[in-house]
N, C-alpha and C positions, 0 to 999 in steps of 0.2 A: 279460810274463806277471805278474800279481797276486796279493800277497799271497803266503805265506812257502812255499816248496816244499822239503818234507823225501825223502830217500832211504833205504831202510830197509835199510843193507849186512849183509853177513856178517862177523865180524871170525875171523883165529885157522885154524888147518884142525883136519884130525883126522891123530889120534894111531894109531899100532898099537893096532888093538882099539875103537879111541872116537871120539869123535866131540865137542869140545869147541866147535864153533860160538857165539858168542853173536851176536845184535842187537843193533844201534844204527841212531837215527836222527841223518841228517846233512842239514845245509844244503848246496845246492849250493854256496856259497861251503867248506863246509868241504873238500869231497871233494882231492882232491889232479889233479895236470892231466891225469892217465893217465886218471881215470876221468872226469873233467867230460867230457874228448874223446868216449870214450865215452857218456856220456847223448847227447851232440849229436850224435853219430850214430845211438840211437836212436830221439831226437827227430825228426833228418831221414826215419827208415827208416819210422819211423809215416808223416808226412805224406805221405813217396813211395805208401803203401798206401792212403789214404786218399782220394787222388788217381785210383791206379788202378779204387780201387773205384769212385769217384763215377765214370768214362771209362764205366765197365765197363756200372755200371747203367743210365745215358743209350745204352750200342750196345744194350743186351736193351731198354730202352724201342723204342729206332729201331724195332728187328728181330721184333719185337712189333707195333708197328701193322702193320708192314711185313707179316705174315706175315696179322695178322688183315684188312686191307684185298686180299690172294690169297683169303683163303675167303669174303669176299662177293663177286666176283668168281665162283671158283671153281664157288658156291653157284648163283650167276646163269645160268652158263653149263648145272648140270646142267640146272637147271628150262627150259632150253631148250630141251637135249636130250629131254627127259623130255614138254616142249607137243610136240616133232616128232615123237616117237617115237608118243605116244595119234593125231595130226593123219595120219599114215600109214597106221597099224592102220584110226581107222574110214571113209579114204580104201578100203581094200581092201575094209574088211564092203559100204559100198556096190556097192563094182566085182560085187565080187561076185553078193551082192542083185538089184544091177540081168539082170545076168547070166542067173541063175536064173530070174528074174521073165518075162522077154525071149524 
């Protein structure tokens, strides 16, 4: 990290019927070891969540491309079925016309 990193912490506690919490900005150097560890764990968790998000976005992109490809294939198959249906209908019409004429 570059620059000075400060954390805002709440000092004090709540008393019966009141709340006397005050805010103070501290640098990481000024935090006690337990708080430093908590900050480190939060940073690790944030990195992990960011990485999981990237993986999820990659999976989504891959699945979206696969879906779009499948959609194109299904549309082509549908178009072929419609053309075949029209051909069959025309063939039947021609057969009917020939039978009526002959």
